[in-house]
C-alpha positions, -999 to +999 in steps of 0.1 A: +124+242+042+149+232+063+150+217+090+174+211+124+172+178+143+179+177+178+189+149+204+167+140+234+194+155+255+187+193+262+216+213+264+226+248+264+237+250+227+210+229+216+182+254+227+206+283+211+205+265+182+167+259+178+162+294+186+186+306+159+172+285+133+134+294+142+145+326+137+157+324+098+123+302+093+139+266+098+120+237+114+132+223+144+124+190+152+137+168+188+140+130+182+128+115+214+138+079+207+165+063+190+147+056+164+139+082+130+099+081+122+093+078+086+082+114+078+120+125+089+139+102+067+161+115+045+145+151+048+159+169+017+168+201+038+180+180+073+208+188+094+217+177+129+229+189+161+238+158+186+268+139+205+286+114+186+269+083+198+234+096+191+246+113+154+257+080+148+231+059+150+205+087+136+228+098+107+222+072+079+184+074+086+182+112+083+201+109+052+232+133+064+269+135+061+285+143+091+322+159+087+350+156+111+383+162+111+412+133+101+419+112+130+454+117+124+450+153+116+463+164+154+491+140+154+502+147+122+505+187+130+542+200+131+554+209+169+554+244+166+516+245+161+511+215+189+540+226+213+541+192+227+543+156+210+514+140+200+509+102+183+480+086+169+483+049+178+459+021+192+447+015+227+460-020+229+496-001+223+488+025+245+478+001+276+514-005+278+523+032+284+544+035+315+548+071+319+520+096+324+504+107+296+470+127+277+448+100+261+417+105+245+400+089+216+400+114+182+366+121+174+343+102+199+339+096+236+341+059+242+364+068+268+369+098+291+398+117+275+423+125+306+459+121+318+464+089+329+491+079+353+498+050+330+484+025+303+472+001+332+442+030+334+429+022+302+397+008+293+401-029+288+395-049+255+360-060+270+350-029+269+371-009+242+386-029+213+424-029+209+427-020+170+404+013+189+427+045+178+435+068+204+455+100+206+485+103+234+501+132+242+527+149+264+510+168+290+509+204+289+491+230+311+472+254+290+468+290+306+438+295+286+416+279+264+395+292+230+371+274+213+369+286+172+339+278+145+357+278+111+337+281+078+358+274+048+389+281+065+379+315+083+366+323+121+333+332+118+330+333+161+349+326+189+348+319+226+372+314+256+360+286+280+383+284+301+416+297+324+440+276+341+417+244+337+388+263+350+355+268+330+355+311+322+333+317+296+336+350+274+333+361+238+363+363+221+359+398+210+363+410+242+389+388+254+421+406+257+438+383+233+414+383+205+441+389+179+463+366+193+440+338+186+430+351+155+463+353+141+474+324+149+441+304+139+448+318+103+484+296+105+463+260+101+464+246+066+427+251+057+433+218+032+439+197+064+405+198+072+362+199+062+355+231+058+330+230+086+350+224+119+355+238+151+392+242+164+402+248+200+432+267+206+453+274+240+480+295+253+508+272+266+547+284+281+541+318+265+529+308+229+502+294+217+491+256+207+463+238+188+444+216+213+417+198+195+395+195+164+362+187+167+327+179+148+307+212+149+273+191+149+286+177+186+305+207+198+293+233+227+292+268+218+301+287+250+296+322+245+298+320+210+277+338+186+247+310+180+239+319+144+270+319+132+275+286+148+243+274+132+258+282+099+289+261+106+265+233+117+242+234+093+270+228+067+289+200+092+258+180+090+239+179+057+222+154+035+248+137+018+238+144-018+245+180-009+278+177+008+307+196-013+330+179-035+363+187-011+341+173+021+342+140+008+368+129+023+359+140+055+332+123+057+326+104+094+317+067+088+282+056+105+278+024+116+250+002+103+222+003+125+202-030+131+167-021+142+145-054+163 
């Protein structure tokens, strides 16, 4: 029997995934502490939905492999897919910026992702190591933004989540731009991403662009179909021995956790 593990932080997506898991006969277990009980270690059919920090602490003890996009994926895309200049650099180099830019960590939340007037506003070396990788992007305004859950390169469910920067949630199938969103998503090379991933797209200047990629095991579902989302999460966070060969290069490095 497969088991979906959840973090102590209760979210709408966590509850939706738990309900979907129960409907298909799975077990759900909420981890109430930053420790894994002996009975839960290396569960043969385990999976996990949690934020990056908690997932890093739990994945090793649960024996899970977590899939994520390469840190350089967004910066390596051609400009016709991003509609802006994006550079992967270190936070030390980004602190030297003397212009406004949108700066974010590629795959975690080690500091707030937002527009910084210049590099002086970024966290110092006492908070974030100098060699931490960051994405530095030109500033663009997305008219509308969409979240897509992909499995084997195909969109299995999607949702609009923002309009003009404000939360505005609706299922993709009810959005008038559905066909445009799907057509643009089909231009992405599936070989550059793990087989289970989340990609956010946005409309900008009359066209379309990739906003970012996110790990499915840590992404909110908005108005996406929870059963389809669960399918993606179960692939994106699964026992390491069951990770597909084509996904081996997309495994997140989870730090060793020292217990005292």
